[in-house]
LOBA-172281 format. One line per 8 residues: number of its first residue (from 1); their letters; for each residue x, y negated, z negated of C-alpha. Coordinates in nm, 3 decimals. Each point is the difference from the previous one (the first is absolute). Layout:
N
NUM	a	X/Y/Z  ...
//
This chain:
262
1	mnrfgesl	-13.281/0.803/5.896  0.002/-0.350/0.159  0.306/-0.200/0.094  -0.029/-0.223/-0.306  0.009/0.309/-0.229  0.296/0.148/0.184  0.198/-0.322/-0.038  -0.072/-0.006/-0.368
9	ltlypesg	0.127/0.357/-0.040  0.318/-0.097/0.191  0.061/-0.306/-0.210  -0.089/0.152/-0.340  0.070/0.373/0.012  0.087/0.012/-0.373  -0.308/-0.179/-0.125  -0.195/0.317/-0.080
17	vsppdmee	-0.315/-0.170/0.137  -0.154/0.147/0.314  -0.026/-0.247/0.294  -0.380/-0.018/0.001  -0.003/-0.081/-0.375  0.269/-0.262/0.042  -0.175/-0.155/0.297  -0.322/-0.026/-0.208
25	qiihkvkd	0.185/-0.154/-0.290  0.172/-0.257/0.216  -0.323/-0.107/0.175  -0.174/-0.025/-0.337  0.277/-0.225/-0.128  -0.008/-0.217/0.308  -0.377/-0.049/-0.039  0.048/-0.093/-0.363
33	klkvgidn	0.271/-0.254/0.089  -0.219/-0.157/0.269  -0.293/-0.026/-0.243  0.214/-0.164/-0.264  0.142/-0.242/0.258  -0.345/-0.102/0.125  -0.133/-0.041/-0.348  0.296/-0.219/-0.097
41	yraatdap	-0.041/-0.213/0.316  -0.364/-0.058/-0.069  0.065/-0.088/-0.365  0.279/-0.242/0.090  -0.177/-0.175/0.284  -0.363/0.017/-0.123  -0.091/0.139/0.344  -0.374/0.011/0.056
49	akvdvydv	-0.185/0.324/0.019  -0.028/0.157/0.345  -0.309/-0.126/0.191  -0.274/0.254/0.056  -0.079/0.025/0.372  -0.365/0.070/-0.077  -0.033/-0.331/-0.186  0.131/-0.178/0.314
57	ieevfadl	-0.245/0.181/0.222  -0.291/-0.098/-0.224  0.121/-0.362/-0.020  0.027/-0.038/0.378  -0.332/0.179/0.059  -0.169/-0.245/-0.244  0.150/-0.296/0.189  -0.131/0.136/0.333
65	npgmgdes	-0.346/0.070/-0.146  -0.094/-0.294/-0.223  -0.340/-0.008/-0.165  -0.262/-0.242/0.130  -0.088/-0.119/-0.351  -0.300/-0.226/0.042  -0.314/0.205/0.080  -0.113/-0.264/0.245
73	nisveeas	0.296/0.083/0.223  -0.045/0.326/0.188  0.281/0.124/0.224  -0.056/0.116/0.351  0.138/0.344/-0.093  -0.251/0.032/-0.280  -0.301/-0.106/0.217  0.107/0.230/0.288
81	gclrhayl	0.068/0.304/-0.214  -0.179/0.198/-0.267  -0.169/-0.244/-0.240  0.012/0.252/-0.282  0.378/0.027/0.044  0.029/-0.382/-0.006  -0.224/-0.028/-0.309  0.199/0.266/-0.199
89	drkqpaeh	0.336/-0.152/0.107  -0.111/-0.319/-0.176  -0.193/0.137/-0.292  0.185/0.327/-0.073  0.333/-0.013/0.179  0.134/0.354/0.062  0.367/0.089/-0.013  0.129/0.060/0.347
97	thkqmitt	0.228/0.295/0.055  0.356/-0.069/0.117  -0.082/0.166/0.326  -0.287/-0.242/0.062  0.226/-0.296/-0.089  0.292/0.122/0.211  -0.234/0.052/0.299  -0.128/-0.356/-0.029
105	lmekgams	0.351/-0.145/-0.033  0.127/0.196/0.297  -0.287/-0.119/0.213  0.045/-0.359/-0.105  0.376/0.026/0.060  -0.038/0.147/0.346  -0.238/-0.274/0.108  0.178/-0.293/-0.163
113	tlekpveg	0.223/-0.071/0.303  -0.311/-0.057/0.212  -0.200/-0.186/-0.252  -0.030/-0.373/-0.044  -0.274/0.000/-0.268  -0.247/-0.281/-0.028  -0.246/-0.031/-0.294  -0.341/-0.150/0.022
121	svdagsnv	-0.359/0.014/-0.122  -0.353/-0.053/0.136  -0.337/-0.067/-0.162  -0.211/0.315/-0.059  -0.302/-0.183/-0.150  -0.127/-0.023/-0.358  0.324/-0.161/-0.117  0.198/0.307/0.110
129	klagradr	0.324/-0.027/0.195  0.133/0.269/0.241  0.382/-0.014/-0.028  0.268/0.183/0.183  0.339/0.004/0.168  0.039/0.067/0.375  0.323/0.160/0.107  0.055/-0.252/0.281
137	veddvvmi	-0.190/-0.301/0.138  0.110/-0.136/0.331  -0.146/-0.296/0.210  -0.296/0.197/0.130  0.005/0.340/-0.168  0.004/0.170/-0.339  0.206/0.320/-0.034  -0.001/0.280/-0.259
145	frrvltlp	0.246/0.294/-0.005  -0.076/0.338/-0.141  0.206/0.316/-0.039  -0.187/0.328/0.057  0.089/0.369/0.030  -0.182/0.039/0.327  -0.084/-0.278/0.248  -0.380/-0.043/0.019
153	eipyaqhf	-0.209/-0.012/0.316  -0.202/-0.284/-0.145  0.073/-0.239/-0.288  -0.084/0.114/-0.351  -0.315/-0.174/-0.117  0.169/-0.147/-0.311  0.271/-0.165/0.206  -0.255/-0.131/0.253
161	iqlnayly	-0.194/-0.164/-0.290  0.319/-0.150/-0.134  0.114/-0.139/0.332  -0.342/-0.145/0.074  -0.004/-0.176/-0.344  0.338/-0.156/0.076  -0.125/-0.131/0.336  -0.263/-0.202/-0.181
169	mfgkeegv	0.237/-0.091/-0.279  0.257/-0.151/0.240  -0.235/-0.112/0.278  0.126/0.227/0.274  -0.205/0.163/0.276  0.177/0.330/0.029  0.242/0.221/-0.188  0.226/0.304/0.043
177	ivyfdneg	0.040/0.312/-0.215  0.332/0.169/0.058  0.049/0.358/-0.124  0.337/0.171/-0.042  0.064/0.368/-0.067  0.304/0.148/-0.171  0.167/0.071/0.334  -0.012/-0.365/0.112
185	neaefqlp	-0.294/0.031/0.241  -0.255/-0.276/-0.001  -0.360/-0.071/0.099  -0.152/-0.344/0.034  -0.363/-0.104/-0.010  -0.112/-0.345/0.098  -0.332/-0.101/-0.162  -0.231/-0.303/0.025
193	knqrlfse	-0.192/-0.170/-0.284  -0.314/0.165/-0.121  -0.240/-0.221/-0.198  -0.225/0.279/-0.114  0.296/0.199/-0.143  0.128/-0.311/-0.176  -0.338/-0.067/-0.159  0.003/0.351/-0.137
201	tqrraril	0.352/-0.048/-0.142  -0.121/-0.318/-0.169  -0.299/0.188/-0.142  0.224/0.272/-0.142  0.219/-0.265/-0.162  -0.308/-0.148/-0.171  -0.118/0.341/-0.113  0.340/0.078/-0.161
209	ntllknni	0.001/-0.341/-0.169  -0.345/0.070/-0.150  0.092/0.346/-0.115  0.327/-0.122/-0.163  -0.187/-0.280/-0.185  -0.264/0.239/-0.129  0.228/0.288/-0.076  -0.192/0.233/0.237
217	vptiepst	0.204/0.279/0.164  -0.065/0.016/0.372  -0.141/0.319/0.165  0.238/0.249/0.156  0.104/-0.049/0.357  0.153/0.336/0.101  0.278/0.007/0.261  0.326/0.176/0.072
225	rcddcphn	0.176/-0.262/-0.214  -0.157/0.156/-0.311  0.264/0.273/0.009  0.289/-0.230/-0.098  -0.204/-0.251/-0.202  0.134/-0.052/-0.355  -0.364/-0.029/-0.118  -0.132/0.326/0.148
233	eqcyyhse	-0.046/0.160/-0.340  -0.269/-0.259/-0.083  -0.211/0.080/0.304  -0.268/0.251/0.092  -0.079/0.218/-0.299  0.026/-0.013/-0.378  0.259/0.230/-0.153  -0.254/0.270/-0.081
241	dkqkwglw	-0.136/-0.006/0.354  0.352/0.029/0.145  0.033/0.347/-0.140  -0.343/0.102/0.127  -0.027/-0.166/0.341  0.346/-0.093/0.139  0.380/-0.009/0.003  0.048/-0.377/-0.012
249	argkwrel	0.201/0.007/-0.318  0.244/0.233/0.173  0.049/-0.226/0.290  -0.210/0.203/0.247  -0.272/-0.255/0.057  -0.067/0.120/0.356  -0.128/0.331/-0.144  -0.268/-0.163/-0.215
257	kqkpfp	-0.355/0.100/0.070  -0.262/-0.269/-0.002  -0.161/-0.033/-0.335  -0.369/0.082/0.023  -0.253/-0.262/-0.101  -0.348/0.066/-0.135
//
């Protein structure tokens, strides 16, 4: 018997109700009183319904990831990443999991103290604009900050492409990619302009623009990012082939065997 039950037995020895039963009755009555009090308060004050935290997460995520809208405007992130992902994001937006949204929000929040974002655009040819937002632009350098699990020995290709595009966008000769891991360690890479890489980025922007205008889904560009992509169910095999050839539908895309071609 706990102390609460013992005190009840001492106070009400003649009640005929055992302490555990009395304790349960009292707790039940207290809960009922609290519920009635809360209901009365809401009715009297017209208090608004409690805000759902998931709605807040989705709203903030949408603000941080606005759509490009016009198909003639291609973002640096779209041109430097998987074109199929970019196309499906515009034509068939997938619902992101809360884990994906929280990961993005945490990364943005962690880097926000270092960032001083600057938006810009540059001509990509054929009436297409390459648009983007660099994390920081100083007098003679462009900087981007990225959070990673493990510090890389060389910059990730996608980040190199993005930084290079910003160098042409803002007329700078060199830029810096700064990586941070979860333990606060950092790695910096100073990179110069690369005209050939920028021409390829412009070409990819024009390709995506053409595919969007003609409703043609881009070919698959496999990478490790496919694992967490919200569109991965629409890649590789049709549903009947998934059962026969691979495990993509169950999230084990790395175990897929290459589909034979005649």
